[in-house]
PAMIVO-687819 format. One record per residue (C-alpha): x, y, z; residue in three letters. Coordinates in steps of 0.001 Angstrom, whole numbers, plus 500000, padded with zeros to 6 digits. Example, Ala and Ser with C-alpha at 12.3 -4.5 7.8 and 13.67 -1.06 7.14 Angstrom:
BEGIN
512300495500507800Ala513670498940507140Ser
This chain:
BEGIN
216777704898570638Met218042705556567087Ala221575704199566361Thr223585706769563563Ile227028705639562137Arg228672709115561002Arg232848708308559869Gly234613706815563051Ala231604707380565133Leu228523705565566250Glu225935707084568148Leu222696705530569903Asp220238708620570844Leu217230708970572728Pro213855709362570272Asp214050713165571568Asn217686714122570469Val219188714384566806Ser221862715612564949Ile221433719397564265Ala222001720112560375Glu223947723046560930Glu226763723575563898Arg225409725053566727Pro228289727280567783Asp227319729113564133Val226033732686565462Gly225241731194568903Arg224095733417571799Arg224585732698575068Arg222421733452578192Arg223802736144580258Gly222045735023583107Gly218577735691585163Ala216646735469581820Gly219131738046579590Ala220956737085576124Val224372738059575956Ala225588738888572741Pro227196736279570176Thr229739733974571949Asp232932735322571214Val234841731800572242Val232290729528570270Pro233340725503570858Pro235176725079566894Asp237737727936568920Val238298726078571986Val238892722679569500Ala241443724779567513Gln243278725892571134Ala243830722362572128Leu244784720822568538Ala248279721085569541Asp247990718496571752Gln244413716621571077Leu243266715392567567Thr239727715814566484Val237898713241565135Val234490714645564855Asp232300717843566166Thr228491716421567007Val226029718945567283Pro223146717328568977Leu220033719022569313Glu217901718117572465Val213935718410572116Ser211688719017575110Ala208672717622573589Gly209405713858574720Ala207101713294578141Pro209446713058580643Ala209489709875582959Pro207240709714585912Arg209766707949587969Arg212917709469588563Arg216336707310587702Gly218886708321585515Pro219326711222583493Ala218933710829579959Pro222070710919577752Ser223748709290574380Ala226036706499574090Leu228758707313571870Met231334704373570092Arg234565706231568350Val237196703715566449Asp240342704565567399Val244089702494566929Ala245272699963569209Pro248191702504570418Asp245263705445570294Glu242869706683572962His240073709216572867Ala238292712156575363Val235165713738574357Val235135717524575548Leu231088718697575924Val229697721950575459Glu226095723059576207Gln224975726643576921Asp229129727681577126Gly229552725089580030Tyr232284722429579168Tyr232948719042580505Ser235127716633579695Trp233964712774579496Ile236187709834579408Thr235372706616578253Gly236139702743578535Ala238584701393575883Lys238082697631574514Glu239748695550572012Ala236663694743568887Pro234789691694568462Ser235765689268565891Pro232352689520565105Ala232295693171564233Thr233053694634560489Arg236059696750561902Arg239132695731561304Gly241399694341563493Pro243082696708564424Ser240647698881565603Thr239696699745569186Ala236582701041570672Ile236157703820573202Val232939704390574762Thr231084707198575961Phe227988707908577840Glu227060711684577031Ile224910713175579686Pro222164715066578614Leu220642718400580002Asp216689718364579117Thr216127720900581592Lys215363724440580871Ala217547727056581876Pro217333728020585399Gly216819724258586458Gly212967723942585712Ala211445720996583570Ser209893722790580701Pro206334722587579827Lys205487721413576231Arg205454723821572962Gly207666725356570673Pro209224728064572768Ile210514725644575782Ser212055723652572967Asp214311726313571735Ala214964726956575575Leu216685723358575604Ile220083724519575026Lys221828722464571653Pro224491720357572786Val228344720136571146Thr230462716967571572Thr233689717475570269Ile235595713934569959Val239535713713570409Phe241960711345569904Arg245751710985570952Phe248238708736571028Ala248572706893574203Ala251876704816573943Arg253698706563576516Leu251834705231579773Val253363704314582773Ile255901706966584551Gly256517708881581346Gln253495710261579674Leu253510713618581431Val257117714113581137Lys257990713356577316Arg254022714855576256Leu255468718478578445Glu259032718291576549Arg257138720338573815Ala256848722985576162Ile260349725114575924Glu261358726908579570Pro262649730197578784Gly262451734115578976Val259867735788576821Val260056739096576145Thr257487741736576137Ile257540745086575054Asp254045745405573184Gln250749745491574854Val249401742708572526Asp250469739284573515Pro250800738112570065Val254423739963569773Thr255580738869573087Trp258269736612572221Thr260489734323573452Lys264096734211573289Leu266451731614572057Ala268626732926574755Asp268874735716577573Pro271509737442576681Lys269893739154573970Thr267687740920576306Val268379744648576113Pro269599745947579241Leu272287749001580426Pro275619748296581388Thr276476751536583207Asp273928751074585960Arg272093748161587565Arg269336747099585351Ala265379747186586620Arg263793744644585012Val259782743366585764Leu258820739577585857Leu255833737547585110Leu255425734162586209Val252481732456585163His250628729385587385Gly249382725817585989Thr248629724919582127Phe249714727937581355Ser252497730196579577Ser252914733880579694Thr250806734520576938Arg247947732106578732Gly248299733236582017Gly249115737473581498Phe247259738392578148Gly244129739100579825Ser246140742428580575Phe244774743449576945Ile241124742778578234Gly240713746496579742Thr242202750066579383Asp243712749303582893Ala245406746156581990Gly246804747915578807Lys247892751013580763His249527749232583491Leu251622746747580889Leu252039750917578918Glu253826751850581875Arg255834748741583177Ala256972749187579312Val257883752501579992Ala259422752143583668Asp261609749020583522Tyr264964748636581282Asp262841745243580174Ala259455743727580804Val259801739584580773Leu257790736544581565Gly259264733105582309Phe257487730116580496Asp258187726805582242His256428723384582720Arg253722723319585559Thr253072719169585374Leu256028717463585289Ser258820719400587118Glu258129720914590968Asp258457724380591032Pro261462724439593018Leu263347722688589494Glu261342725747588087Asn263337728320590182Ala266224726826589475Glu265736726909585480Gln264667730533586185Leu267717731338587801Leu269915730062585161Thr267787732424582299Ala268304735457585120Leu272074735034585607Arg272190734920581968Ala270680738438581126Leu273561741272580200Pro273687743106583127Ala277326743281584654Asp276146745798586948Ala273479743966588593Gly269787743309587955Val267323744801590646Asp263815742618589676Ile260024742567590751Asp257799740100589922Val254204739802589136Val253133735991589965Thr249981734342588852His248504731130591254Ser251610728155590937Arg253860731237589551Gly253962732031593376Ala255635729316594610Leu258186729215591826Val259309732822592777Val259055731829596355Arg261344728889595619Ser263752731126594027Leu264119733824597000Val263927731357599857Glu266295727923598749His267614729035595181Ala268984732530594925Leu272506732842596816Glu272119736073599059Ala275460737625597212Asp274453736741593860Asp273900740211591965Arg270359739354591421Leu268394741316593384Ser264560740383593809Ile262595743513595318Gly258939743389595150Lys257209740220594626Val253378740339593779Val251546736936594479Met248059736913592762Val246046734013594168Ala249134732786594994Gly248377728641596632Pro251220728895599172Asn249646726615601333Ala248566724162598499Gly244679723799597190Thr242805720775597464Leu242002720494593728Leu245736719367593287Ala244829716411594976Ser244531713349592201Pro241014712780593127Lys239926716191592434Asn241744716661588946Trp238727715777587413Lys236833719034588672Thr240018720660588124Leu240568719899584210Val236574721009584022Asp236704724286586641Leu239614725821584533Tyr238299724850581292Thr235081727000581779Asn237062729787583543Leu239914729994580895Ala237448730006578418Val235461732735580438Gly238461735047580412Ile238863734743576621Cys235544735741576098Arg235982738821578062Val239677739555576122Ile236915739070573005Gly234762741611573939Ile237545743848574107Ala238120743281570647Ala241661742503570115Pro242329740832566921Pro241166736989566827Ala244511735796566679Ala245239737167569964Thr242287735544571529Val243018732062570277Thr247039732287571327Thr245787733065574940Ile243420730537575092Leu245728727726573275Arg248396728459575395Glu245944728571578644Ser244623725169577736Leu248091723531575961Gln249220722004579655Ala245453721250580714Leu245605718988577493Ala248298717138578587Ile246913716411582311Leu243749714947580434Val245525712629578485Lys247070711698581366Ala243855710661583393Ile242643709416580431Val245406706978580450Ala245331706696583922Glu248969707409584124Ala248028710495586628Ala249036710620590416Asp251154712894592426Glu254292711570591742Gln253868711209587813Arg252651714936587896Val255036716794590480Pro254014719934589294Gly250685719270590696Leu251547716646593389Gly254233719977594562Ala250496721702595712Met248958719349597701Val247971721005601298Pro249976719577603686Gly252647717551601405Gly256066717615601283Arg256668720745598891Phe254383723157600767Ile255502722074604098Thr258940722447603145Asp258510726113600835Ile256568727425604473Asn259195725976607413Arg261392729345608357Ser263964730518605891Ala266835728418605515Ala270395729543606627Pro272293731537604052Gly268778732642602418His267601735370604108Pro264570736702602604Ile265347740344601492Ala262163740510598880Ala259199742011600137Ala256063739868599244Tyr252062741511598414Tyr249409739407598133Thr246135739263596245Val243086737575597127Ser239283736979596345Ser236549735155597443Asp234414734332594547Phe230756734315595898Glu227546734501593423Val223807733995594030Thr221576732370591998Gly222721733411587973Leu224133736631589278Ser227887737043588618Gly230128737179585457Pro228486737466582357Gln231026735504580765Glu230590732281582821Leu228191729712581538Pro224610729553583655Asp225767726061585003Lys228495726956586632Leu227237729726588457Lys224541727368589868Arg227112724955591075Leu229165727942592685Val225779729313594162Ala224973725482595469Asp228246725766597322Gly229829722683595481Phe233362724420595523Val233164725781599012Asp232228722243600093Gln234765720857598270Leu237816723084599753Met235929723778602779Gly236994727627602668Glu236397730695600928Ala237934730538597810Asn238533732073594079Asp236754728648592730Leu240684726967592303Val242483728530595471Val241460729022598679Asp241712732454600197Val243406731859603236Lys246615729596601293Ser246926733009599550Met248250734488602122Thr249919731834603955Ala253629732473604163Val256301731105606427Asp253948731424609533Pro256873731146611497Gly258275734227609772Thr256564737719610782Pro256589740113608214Gly257342738821605171Leu253830740250603356Ile254106743457602987His251078744181602173Gln247589742714601345Ser244909743334599107Phe241709740912599884Ala238915741671597321Leu236568739747599930Gly233409738443599065Asp232623739783595486Asn230839738436592443Pro233143739213589774Thr237041738264590696Thr237257734506590018Tyr240927732486589742His241268733718585947Cys239737737040585967Ser242276739066588785Tyr244071741066585929Phe240876742289584190Val239659743744587689Asp240502747162587758Gln241133747376591324Ser243529744593591481Val245239746495588694Leu245242749604590316Glu246507747689593645Ala249748746603591207Ile250488749448589766Glu250578751321592986Gly252810748602594595Trp255527748437591297Leu255284752094589534Leu253640754196591904Gly250187756101591519Arg249919758340588544Pro251243761930589351Asp253296760411592911Thr255956757988593495Asp254198756874596502Ala252908753098596762Ser249826752739598478Pro250100752027601929Gly248655748645603825Ala245853750029605904Asp242535749004604201Ala240808751996605661Phe241971755439606924Pro243802755581609813Val241362756232612823Gly238639754682611008Gln235278753237612767Met234929749963611963Val231587748269612622Asn230001744955610870Ala226256744950609778Leu224008741970609400Pro223271740752606176Asp219931742307606020Phe220817745888606107Val221003747434602576Asp224399750294602686Thr224067750889599114Asn222257754802599336Phe222676758042598668Ala222106760752601387Met220332764214600280Ile219132767043602752Asp215677768471602097Ala217299772249601306Tyr219222771221598360Ser218358771976595356Pro215917769857593445Val217573769842589822Asn220987769082590931Ile220276766117593617Val217729764675591081Thr220821765092588345Arg223038763123590816Gln220770760128591785Leu219490759615588327Arg223491758616587538Asp223718756825590425Ser223063753247590829Thr221717753355594434His219093751161595995Asp217459753815598404Phe217725757585598755Ala218185758870602657Val216162762373602569Val216837764411605544Arg214607767078606886Asp213276768550609650Leu209983768520611143Asp207071771042612425Ala209088770382616441Asp212225771328614770Gly213747767571615165Gln215909765416612378Val213577763213610393Val214535760843607903His212836759555604754Tyr214257756172602938Ala212900756632599961Phe213872754238596883Thr215424755846594151Thr212258755213591899Asp210162756566594798Glu212804759639595354Phe212818760633591532Leu208923759943590944Gly208209762379594090Ile211303764757591848Thr209721764319588550Gly206241765734589762Ala207753769119590857Ile207252771904588463Ala210273772039585965Pro210163775979586924Glu210706775224590965Leu213531772518590050Ser216156775204591551Gln214450775318594972Leu214740772986597184Ser212278769904598363Leu211432771713601268Thr210611775059599269Gln208628773018596901Thr206612771508599999Gly207063768203598153Ala207644766371601750Leu204622767804603590Thr202386765810605556Asp205180763011604522Thr205405760252607183Val209257759281608053Pro211223756412608572Ser212217755494611724Pro215744755147612937Ala218147753479615128Thr221553753506616262Ser222136749947617433Ser222318747152614890Ile221358744907617718Arg217729745981618631Ile216603746329614766Ile213545745207614226Ala212416744861610459Pro208764746407610314Arg205657744980608195Pro205651746552604719Pro203262750202604807Ala201625750036601275Ala200587753871601461Ala203908754805602440Ser206828752249602273Pro209237754279603526Trp207309754015606890Ala208405750523607101Ser211781751043606505Arg214099751558609100Thr217557754028608756Val220591752443610742Val222642754908612731Leu226208754672613380Leu227666757559615926Asp224682759771614420Gly226128758634610652Ser223239756760608561Pro224816753710607979Val222302751208606098Gly218243750897605443Val217163747906607029Val213765746727604470Pro210723746217605231Pro210029741854606447Thr208602741361602924Asp211810742138601244Val213567740390603898Leu212171737013602706Asp211936737702599143Ala215766738348599133Asn216890735650602277Ala220585734638601229Gly221292738374599265Arg224827739930600566Arg224752743116601546Arg225755745893598817Arg227842748571599272Gly229085749529602888Gly232233747988604155Gln233685746474601000Glu233783749995599775Glu235877751328602902Ala238037748484602189Leu239226749717599214Ala242421751120597873Leu241582754882597181Asp243518757106599189Asp245700754736600872Gln248354755761603138Leu251823755969602299Glu254428753703602829Glu256289753408606200Ala259931753648606612Ala259999751717610020Gln260518748432610977Pro257166746894609960Thr254645743665611420Ile251551742264609984Gln249110742472613099Ala245756741748613235Tyr242920743508615810Phe239878742002617272Arg237380743086620068Ala234034741034621457Glu231972740940624037Thr228500739887625216Asp225918740691622752Ala223425741524625549Val224267743484628651Ile222798744011631711Ser222717746879634377Thr223514744250637385Thr226126741991635863Glu229084742374634826Glu230591741465630960Ser233906741170629579Leu235819742829626605Val238188741198625131Leu240662742528622924Val243260740551621015Asp246057741785619028Ile247995738820617038Ala250561738355613928Leu248447735689612806Glu244788735596610899Val242329735880614365Leu239853733068613963Glu236496732076615729Gly234621735212615437Leu230967734338616476Ile227964735662614570Gly227459737955611442Pro229630740751613044Asn233058739748612087Ala235510741830609650Lys239021740401608954Gly242085742029607143Gly246361742648607765Ser248580745354607412Ala251592746853608646Asp252690748245611767Ile255870749526613726Asp257257746754615660Ser259272748962618039Thr256054750913619482Lys253882749938622129Pro249967749509621527Ile247931751464623526Thr243654750059623694Val241559752542625092His237657751349625736Val235223754055625490Val231337753116626627Pro229492755411624056Arg225803754773624814Ile224255753177628054Asn227383751502629166Leu230146752316631509Ser233223750765632134Ile234273748697635497Asn237665749746636315Gly240617750252633912Asp239559751916630594Lys243240751598628918His246036749308628430Ala249465749533626883Thr251209746331625437Val254342745658623302Lys253298744480619571Pro253039740664619447Pro255303738335618229Val254567735136616424Ala252532732723618106Gly252130735451620915Glu249361737537621070Pro248021740453623238Arg244961739431624928Ser243625742304627052Leu240005742017629386Arg238358744898630517Phe235006744793632500Ser231493746352631244Val227959746958632769Thr224995748457631080Gly223861751845632872Thr220059752268631120Arg218170749772628946Pro217651750059625323Gly220730750272622419Pro224261749992623690Gly227379750890622054Gln231469750384622996Leu234595751807621223Leu237593749811621397Val240492752198620046Ile243946750691619078Ala246743753284619222Gly250588753584618417Gln252221756677619269Gly250374759974618904Pro247838758365616338Val244742756097616917Asp245115753216614300Leu241424752202614454Val238476752454616311Lys236284748996616943Leu232399749607617119Val230749746462619240Leu226946747372619250Asp224889745584622208Val221753745070623881Thr221305746524627128Val218751744897629450Val217486745550633152Asn218627742060635282Gly219484738463634123Gln220386738600630519Pro219379736114627999Ala222266734204625425Asp222036736480622893Gly225533735324621607Gly228702737450621012Arg229356740885619335Ala232449740709617653Ala234828742971615123Val238110742057613574Cys240087744816611519Ala243711745412610473Ala245892747544612695Leu246342750120609553Pro250113751519608688Thr250611755214610475Val253289757353608613Thr254771761082609796Asp252658761615612537Ala251791765044613691Pro254325765925615880Asn252364768243618114Ser250270767872621762Asp246593766409621028Gln243336766833623145Leu241122763840621926Ile237412763669622868Ile235103760732622900Asp231632760862624388Glu229812758332626531Asn226035759515626281Thr222802757946628217Thr219832757577625489Val215907756739626003Ala213599756419622843Met211173759060622162Ser207790758175623100Pro206813757667619055Asp209701755175619305Gly211062756913615995Gln214396758763617471Arg216836758409620561Glu217053761196622749Val220103762374624422Val219378762295628166Val223217763497629415Asp226938763454628467Thr230195762605629745Lys232919763451627607Phe236140761133627272Asp239205763073626958Val242571762314626619Arg245854764520626464Phe248757763683624507Arg252131765301624253Ser255012763256623247Glu257580766269623729Thr256223766388627421Leu255913762811627520Asp252713762856628853Leu249516760743628130Glu246494761348630644Leu243179760302630315Arg240161761536632531Asp236251761780632236Thr234109765322632371Thr231243765583635032Asp227897764517633502Thr225990767209631404Ile222531767137632041Lys220123768085629102Gly221026768646625297Asp224507769562624819Arg223493771137621576Leu220730773273622835Asp223279774365625054Tyr226581775118622672Val223779776878620263Thr222729779301623022Lys226181779993623003Leu226692780803619876Tyr223654783097619483Lys224565785277622845Gln228180785189621223Ile226615786694618143Glu224188789147619968Ala227304790311622285Asp229402791036618819Trp226075793181617503Gly226316795499620600Thr229967795496621089Ser230798795663617385Ala233057798911618323Lys234176797908621406Asp236839794961620993Ala237703795291624608Thr234171794320625490Ala234087791566623617Phe237059789922623940Asn235846790001627915Arg232359788475626936Ala234646785441624998Leu236884784821627775Arg233783784586630317Ala232393782213627992Tyr235692780309627475Gly236363779832631130Gly232733778365631484Gln233733775750628876Leu237316775088630330Phe235246774120633837Asp232386772262632109Glu234500770282629174Leu237798769570630573Leu238464767168633517Pro240940768631636087Glu243625766750635697Ser243997767705632228Ile243004771295632738Gln246072771442635085Arg248924769852632789Gln247342772714630029Leu247892774835632926Trp251256773795634247Asp252626773398630428Asn251100776735628988Arg254480778246628076Asp255396775185626606Lys252850773925624240Ile253155775867620913Lys250737773900618496Gln248084771487619676Ile245298769299617324Gln241971769122619129Val240109765952617499Asn236529765793618900Ser233371763215617798Val231556766634618933Asp231287768894616277Pro229807771987617773Phe232260773340620793Ile234423776471619599Pro237325774671621032Trp239112778057619819Glu237801780022622665Ile238261777560626088Val240466779872627921His242771778335630686Leu242361779031634087Lys244697778480637219Gly244398776244640168Pro242313779154641960Asp239830779121639120Gly239452782173638109Lys240699783642634743Leu244416785086634723Pro245334788753633191Thr246834786836630435Glu244868785854627359Glu245218782030627247Leu242628780964624568Phe243816777802622907Leu243709779246619485Ala246242781621621338Asn248506778142621935Met248563777317618088Gly245446774985618039Leu243913773120614944Val241260770988614614Arg241206767992612828Trp237755765695612454Ile236988762441614362Asp237126759277611830Asn238886760438609104Ala242511759352607361Arg245429761728608846Ile245908765298607634Ala249196765851605495Pro252490767312606023Gln251986769464602898Lys249712770749600571Val251126772188597145Glu249757775159595326Val250849774754591781Arg250457778244590045Ser246859777993587804Gly245664775609590191His244338777734592384Ala240690778677591692Asn238321781200593696Ala234686781793593570Ile233183785182594294Thr229816785884593431Pro228780789580592775Ser225488789685594657Tyr222690792344593082Pro222831795849594385Glu219960796880596264Gly219370793063597009Ser220706793867600434Gly223630791191600130Trp226277792902598203Ser230036793130599333Leu232849794580598876Ala236100792734599663Glu235460789502597998Pro236713791451595013Ala240217792435596627Asn240511788664598137Glu240206787725594627Phe243096790474593029Asp245212789268596379Tyr244476785648595664Leu245194786298591526Glu248716788022592375Ser249679785290594717Ala248744782019593069Phe247405782701589688Gly243925782143590636Ala241436781512588075Thr237885783288588975Arg235003780271588979Val231592781406587701Glu229076781304590581Ala226174778717589722Asp225917775676591634Val226038773344588651Glu229613774886587360Thr230639774171591012Ile229861770906591774Met230564770018587866Thr234387771424589485Leu234097769390592872Leu233169766152591008Glu236298766067589118Gln239450764633591287Pro242362766890591101Gly240849769838589711Gln242603772279591655Phe244934772775594451Asp243114775644596286Leu239458776737596249Leu238875779718597998His235165781351598652Phe234564784828599610Ala230772785331600322Gly227913784989602359His227175781895603959Gly225286780825607065Met224166777521609416Ala222148777141612597Asp224245774575614750Ala220663772622615099Gly219992772678611274Asp223472772339609810Ile222085770639606696Ala220343773978605954Asn223874775709605754Ala224500776867602475Gly227154778943600636Leu225102781506599276Ile225744781193595502Ile223640783518593844Gln220772785451594924Val217608785939592999Arg214553788181592400Asn211482786270592539Met208010787771592674Asn209836790461593914Gly211974789068597109Arg215505788529596946Trp215922784424597362Glu219345782975597989Pro220458779738596121Val223088778045597983Ser225353775355597698Leu225148772715601199Ser227138770831602891Pro225817767244601740Thr225701768202598027Leu229708768238598723Val229792765719601014Glu228059763275598757Gln229617764076595497Tyr233023765806595411Ala236112763894594745Arg238738766829595207Leu241974764746594580Arg243343762017592365Ile244520758688594394Glu247824759271596262Lys247893763420594533Gly247641766418596561Asn245077767007598876Arg244165770765598787Pro243499773685600882Leu239815775139600645Val239124778190602420Phe235629779318602820Leu235491782990604248Asn232104783299604743Ala229608783870607675Cys229019780657609941Gln229911777973607427Val232805776352609563Gly230041775503612245Arg229403771931612333Ala226294770227613112Gly224922766781612992Tyr223442766457609601Gln221541763652608755Leu222012762827611867Thr225565762504611085Arg228219764974612055Val228257767147609205Gly229092770986607923Gly231050771941605627Phe234703771063607486Ala233887767539607400Gln232482767798603618Ala235459768851602327Phe238509767204604661Leu236319763653603851Lys236229764406599797Ala239613764573600454Gly240902768503601502Ala244260768738603487Gly243672772150605143Ile240405773582605343Phe239621777602607215Val236198778830608054Ser234149780793610365Thr232269779739613154Leu230503783060613381Trp229387786439611935Ser232815787821610802Val233153791640609000Val234132792109605315Asp237169793932605871Glu238621792093608805Pro238013788766606568Ala239891789818603571Arg242830790710606710Ile242741787305607839Phe242704785691604713Thr245963787749603159Glu247745787046606411Glu247387783801606298Phe247752782832603176Tyr251064785212603650Gly252532783523606485Glu252133780063604626Leu253972781389601675Ile256629782818603928Ala257450778934605262Gly255543779291608341Lys253235776263609646Thr249697775704610010Val249387776521613236Ala252126779392613163Gln250079780771610031Ala246959780768612109Thr247914782050615829Val249494785037613127Ala246567785908611316Ala244289785998614210Arg246851788390615921Gln246724790370612800Lys242983790347612837Cys242821791137616796Arg245330794064616250Ala243416795829613277Ala240624796107615976Gly238332793245614798Asp236365792013617479Pro235313788415615722Thr239393787656615579Trp238749784057616859Leu235243783123615039Ala237989781620612379Tyr238266777505612563Val241484775875611023Val240903771898610275Tyr244655770722609062Gly247802769494610933Arg249667771753613664Pro253232771406611639Asp251745771117608258Gly252722773612605335Arg251779774707602410Leu254272774268599391Ile253928776825596453Lys255287775915593028Arg
């Protein structure tokens, strides 16, 4: 132990600790987690000390070096520490800020008068500190001796401050915070240094001839406008948002206020005074963005201070991380934790800003104003002058306290809440040393160990718990207009919301509308009709889908540029059965890298790269997933591909990987589905916030009934059992009833009613429904619970279970919870909605599921006829895919023999249509379609089954005979839409110069050449100013990958598809002579579905027309519903047109021109489709029913 005197300090240092010769902050490099080394710390300790200098005077900065060379004690005992004694005046006190490896902690000391025997003067007091020293290597392990490990022991910087402590009991905080002057801050540039506090709000330049529009920023605890919102400068998205706000609003203002010595209501009254002083005689419309405690200030303004007849109007209030129900860190017992946490978070976000390379003065300004009030609280804690009464600004945020209780009572009389509240929340979680590089490793270890979670007892962003962020007046439903929940994530904590791009995009959408549109983002966190399921944590959902028929060079480039964990490759085995290979990305790139360059334009199948490769097993039930032991020779054979509704949703790694990754959180998947991209437009009806939950037994018997419990509530639904719980919030129409429909999809049957209709819930009165279900066959089971409102299914919850014979074991509960999304502008057309109920068994090798039989659950809805019918078809035995495939082949065979006899071919189609009518529609619905055949002018079919040619379904009368008149559904204005996708748009705009055409010129003599595509291009060029796109797969993919590049895309050429192998479908882009053979080069639907992005967020949804043989047919691709229709519609198309079977060159052009011409003339999609079909039929085309149109029956094309 060495004693060292250093000015006003005296230090007792352990033998392995010494004072560094140079300041450790100079050129310091900070660890970035998991062994990585980050760039030089842009916010070193001396910058932090400068930021605190307004409130605290630096006595000395002592850099300490800790050596690992000394042997560790054999017995456990207190951690090593250094003693520090600081000389201060009697009316002063001291505090120490310790930094090690980027982590800051405040140390308080004991103050005592000096002994007469000391050599210090009689006017000197002593404050003694014990400085903890972390002598462990990074990561927490005890270091071994040696120069490398010695270097890894991070230096310690101790910054010693002193401050005047004359004012103590009851006055310290109030007097100290007087230096923070409340006032309006003008923001007219991006750099926070330019933001200016005004002496008088009357000087704000506002229009006087109309109501002014103002954006107001209200900061949180410890901060200021610069400190709370300066982080906008840290990203391009933040700068863009500020620039748009400055351009769109008449003024962007901040409001600086005291956050410790005054409660939020006092702040609100000062804010109201300032706003009333604004020079806007015609009135002011104000939108607000708040951070943290600022939410309570603005709520106090809206709900208490603002008069109903005031010329001020508060519109949208975006509350980011608002402590609406308080935060436990506001309790005095947690203030020490609060100041340490906040210091590290504030320094962390300034590191982000510093990396963005603004002027150094900007970083220093933001940090100083972020920490100024924190330094005041530190002084109050040191002086023991801090409690809820003496620091009312913090005391107001204590959960259950007087202020929080009062603010969350129903609105006071005379203060109706006209403002629309929006909330943003985040549950910050890290594992190990993952997470933001700007945060120190020690803080990330504390978070990973659950330190803050244990303190708060709830999911949180390190300062405010997530539930508090949306707890606004629980007794007054509908106040929160929309919510954006980041959910469990390792990136966004309390001080970093304004550098999160998704948060910035949400705020921009709510306040300013998306670029190129005036619409705000909708409340639904997923598309209307989206299927929502919940997967176990061990299922990895970060994968790319690839079909074995795509060009090797294209899929290799796409995958190399991605961050996917797996590449799930779909292929057919020798028996024509679909198989999957769950390769890791590196495994797949290794396979394609071994392919000769001259073969790279061929597909994996053509190169033989997968020959004799063992496939991966697959399952459709998450309840029967059994992770398999590793397989050294073929590791993908030990990974299981998980399917939902025939679609891959994840990969289960082998047991050794699961053991190694225990505790890791799932990547991708549902979190991506909750993003704000492409959300629906804001509803114009009275709305309420609602939640939807369904649950049942995880194990269901074939002999005993199980209850399916369904709840709809305005309150967040608690108590979901097991891992399968998802939550959210959204707005629904409060005037329309909600219909719940239960579909037994796999190996289940419903006992009794399958549906029920209830009124929307009210506060404190959830709607609860009960259904009964029984298993039909042991194995996987799946239940679909649908909530609908009006003519649209809002959301479909998928419950996966296990079905067993006899008495089931207690397997817990299967539960899923989701928001009910907003529906806007629902289509005004009759609808046929088809779901399926299948019985499945495992194949003998256990690798796949085999369909034993199928029933269709059919709903017919018509608002014009005031009808809603539900019924089930008879059982279809065997493989329905094989049945439909044979039907297509027979249609094409009849077309081949009757090409010159349209009457004979039409007679055959009517016969097939009558057969489909009998087998695919229940009698009750057959009867309604027949009775109302003259009233139905347009009908939309939304089918879970992709194969059935609904266009040729032909109505029959009660006698079971085909009528003399022609009554195909196609004649009745049939337009399709796909299951599990967002609602079709009412209008599709086509701007001049934004139409593209792909018209390949196949070589003469190849047998592929066509004459009419050139004529189709001439028409498109004349009608829309179309541009020709080079017929090259790479060129086309580049076009499809860039959102908003076109409003109309038309392909005229060859295409082919086998319904049993839709992944082998393709648009024939080129034909090449290879070794004397003409080989087609195709664009596959999988490639489109994986990589196409057709529109900018909230932008136009384009029209895609593929005028080629067979490409409109859909099939189970990669065991999902595939085909070009699904690929383009899910990529953002609003209308899709193609063919179901072979068509002739010239009639194809006739259909094209008539369809486009009718749309340009103002006809609806249904009307244009019927007219084009009839035009082809009148011209003698025997394939006039081949065209399939996806869209909205009452939708229209707007030509610009």
